[in-house]
C-alpha positions in Angstrom: -4.8 -33.6 -6.2 -3.6 -30.2 -5.2 -3.7 -28.7 -8.9 -7.4 -28.1 -8.6 -7.5 -25.9 -5.3 -3.9 -24.5 -6.2 -5.4 -22.9 -9.4 -8.4 -21.7 -7.3 -6.6 -20.2 -5.0 -4.1 -18.3 -7.6 -7.2 -16.9 -9.6 -9.0 -16.0 -6.4 -5.7 -14.1 -5.3 -5.8 -12.2 -8.8 -9.5 -11.5 -8.7 -8.7 -9.8 -5.0 -5.3 -8.2 -6.0 -6.5 -6.3 -9.2 -9.9 -5.2 -7.6 -9.9 -1.3 -7.8 -10.7 -0.1 -4.5 -9.1 2.5 -1.9 -6.8 0.1 -0.8 -4.8 -0.1 -3.9 -4.2 3.8 -4.0 -3.4 4.0 -0.4 -0.9 1.3 -0.5 1.1 3.4 -3.8 0.1 6.6 -1.9 1.6 5.5 1.5 5.1 4.3 -0.1 5.5 7.6 -2.4 5.1 9.8 0.5 6.3 7.9 3.8 8.8 5.4 2.1 8.9 1.7 1.5 8.8 0.9 5.1 5.6 3.0 5.8 4.4 1.2 2.6 5.5 -2.7 3.7 3.6 -1.6 7.3 0.4 -0.7 5.5 0.5 -4.0 3.3 1.2 -6.0 6.8 -1.8 -4.2 8.3 -4.2 -5.4 5.0 -2.9 -8.8 5.0 -3.8 -8.9 8.9 -7.1 -7.7 8.0 -7.8 -10.6 5.4 -6.1 -13.1 7.9 -8.6 -12.2 10.7 -11.5 -12.0 8.2 -11.2 -15.4 6.4 -10.4 -16.8 10.1 -14.2 -15.5 11.0 -15.2 -16.6 7.8 -14.1 -20.3 8.5 -14.4 -20.6 12.3 -17.5 -18.5 12.9 -19.9 -19.3 10.1 -23.0 -18.6 11.8 -21.6 -14.8 11.2 -22.3 -15.1 7.7 -26.1 -14.7 7.8 -25.7 -11.8 10.7 -23.3 -9.9 8.1 -25.5 -10.3 5.2 -28.6 -8.9 7.4 -26.4 -6.0 8.8 -24.3 -5.3 5.2 -26.1 -1.5 5.4 -24.5 -0.8 9.0 -21.2 -2.2 7.9 -21.4 0.0 4.8 -22.1 2.9 6.5 -19.0 2.4 9.0 -17.1 2.1 6.3 -18.5 5.2 4.1 -17.8 7.2 7.0 -14.6 6.1 7.8 -13.7 6.6 4.4 -15.3 9.7 4.5 -13.3 11.1 6.9 -9.8 9.9 5.6 -10.6 11.5 2.5 -11.6 14.8 4.0 -8.3 14.7 5.8 -6.0 13.9 2.9 -7.7 16.2 0.4 -8.2 19.2 2.8 -5.9 18.7 5.9 -3.0 16.7 5.5 0.4 18.6 4.7 3.1 17.1 2.5 6.3 18.2 2.3 9.6 17.1 0.5 11.6 17.3 3.8 9.9 14.0 4.9 12.2 12.7 1.7 15.6 13.3 3.3 18.6 13.4 1.2 18.7 12.6 -2.7 15.2 11.2 -2.4 16.1 8.9 0.3 13.4 9.0 3.3 14.6 10.1 6.7 14.0 7.4 9.4 10.7 6.4 10.1 9.8 6.0 13.7 8.1 3.1 15.2 5.0 4.7 16.2 4.7 5.9 12.4 5.0 2.2 11.4 2.3 1.3 13.9 0.2 4.2 12.6 0.7 2.8 8.9 -0.1 -0.6 10.2 -3.4 0.3 11.9 -4.3 2.7 8.9 -4.3 -0.6 6.6 -6.0 -2.5 8.9 -8.9 -0.5 9.5 -9.6 0.6 6.1 -9.5 -3.1 4.8 -11.7 -4.3 7.8 -14.1 -1.4 7.4 -14.5 -1.6 3.8 -17.8 -3.7 3.3 -17.0 -5.1 -0.4 -14.3 -7.1 1.5 -16.5 -8.7 4.4 -18.8 -9.9 1.5 -16.1 -10.7 -0.8 -14.6 -13.5 1.8 -18.0 -14.6 3.0 -19.1 -15.3 -0.2 -15.9 -16.9 -1.4 -15.7 -19.1 2.0 -19.1 -20.3 1.4 -18.4 -21.7 -2.4 -15.0 -22.8 -1.2 -16.2 -25.0 1.9 -18.9 -26.5 -0.3 -16.4 -27.4 -3.1 -14.4 -28.7 -0.1 -17.0 -30.8 1.2 -16.7 -33.1 -1.8 -13.0 -33.6 -1.5 -11.4 -36.4 0.7 -9.3 -34.3 2.8 -11.8 -30.7 3.1 -9.2 -29.1 5.5 -6.4 -29.6 2.9 -8.5 -28.3 0.3 -9.1 -25.1 2.1 -5.8 -24.4 3.2 -4.2 -24.5 -0.1 -6.8 -22.5 -1.8 -6.7 -19.6 0.7 -3.0 -20.0 1.4 -2.6 -19.5 -2.4 -4.7 -16.9 -2.3 -3.4 -15.0 0.5 0.3 -15.6 -0.4 -0.7 -13.9 -4.3 -2.1 -10.7 -2.8 0.4 -10.5 -0.1 3.4 -10.6 -3.0 1.1 -8.1 -5.3 0.6 -5.7 -2.5 4.6 -5.9 -2.0 5.3 -5.2 -5.6 3.0 -2.0 -5.3 5.2 -0.9 -2.7 8.2 -1.9 -4.5 7.4 0.1 -7.6 6.1 3.1 -6.1 9.2 3.6 -4.5 11.1 3.5 -8.0 9.2 6.5 -8.7 10.4 8.6 -5.5 13.3 10.2 -7.4 11.1 12.1 -9.5 8.4 13.6 -6.8 8.4 16.9 -6.6 6.7 19.2 -4.0 3.9 20.0 -6.9 3.6 16.1 -7.7 2.9 15.0 -4.3 0.4 17.6 -4.0 -1.4 16.5 -7.0 -1.1 12.8 -5.8 -2.5 13.8 -2.4 -5.4 15.2 -3.9 -6.2 12.8 -6.5 -6.3 9.9 -3.4 -8.4 12.3 -1.2 -10.8 12.8 -4.3 -10.5 8.5 -5.2 -11.5 7.8 -1.0 -14.2 10.2 -1.2 -15.8 8.9 -4.4 -15.6 5.3 -2.6 -17.3 6.7 0.4 -19.8 8.2 -1.9 -20.4 4.7 -3.5 -20.9 3.0 -0.2 -23.0 5.7 1.3 -25.4 5.3 -1.7 -25.6 1.5 -1.8 -26.1 1.8 2.2 -29.1 4.0 1.5 -30.3 1.8 -1.2 -30.3 -1.0 1.2 -32.2 0.3 4.2 
């Protein structure tokens, strides 16, 4: 029966998609300031990161204990990355409405801008230790329950495929809804969005740093 793994995948996807973290704010900010294409590129990077982490969790199961034993190092790396991103966003990044084009329509985004957005999403998600621990913990749980079924591979494919599909759709929806706010943007609003985003990223960086220091 596919009902049980399908439901489990939906619940898992719901948990991941509504989890409050720096990625959700970054998706919205990327879409507001650089347009839908950059937002979609950022989401593609996040989804690629999830796929990579899920692949590692399922194929290289020996890394489970390795990552848990070095979670403080992962936390420090993630905190450092978020710290730099937060400081850059808050103090150095300049946002102007000239990026918006005419009548609120964003100007043509270059390929290198889309590539930068993609890798920004990929790195932010990959270097977030909570994402590491989320996938490792749930992979262990799903693999255990899958062993009790007649077709473990099918069970895992349905669970994780449903989960990733749900998360991807929810992230794309965030980009779409953020784009609806574009006509209301002013330089003052952009400045406050940038400040709030930078502060939120710095808060998550501080939280990760604190947790890493507690582990050591």
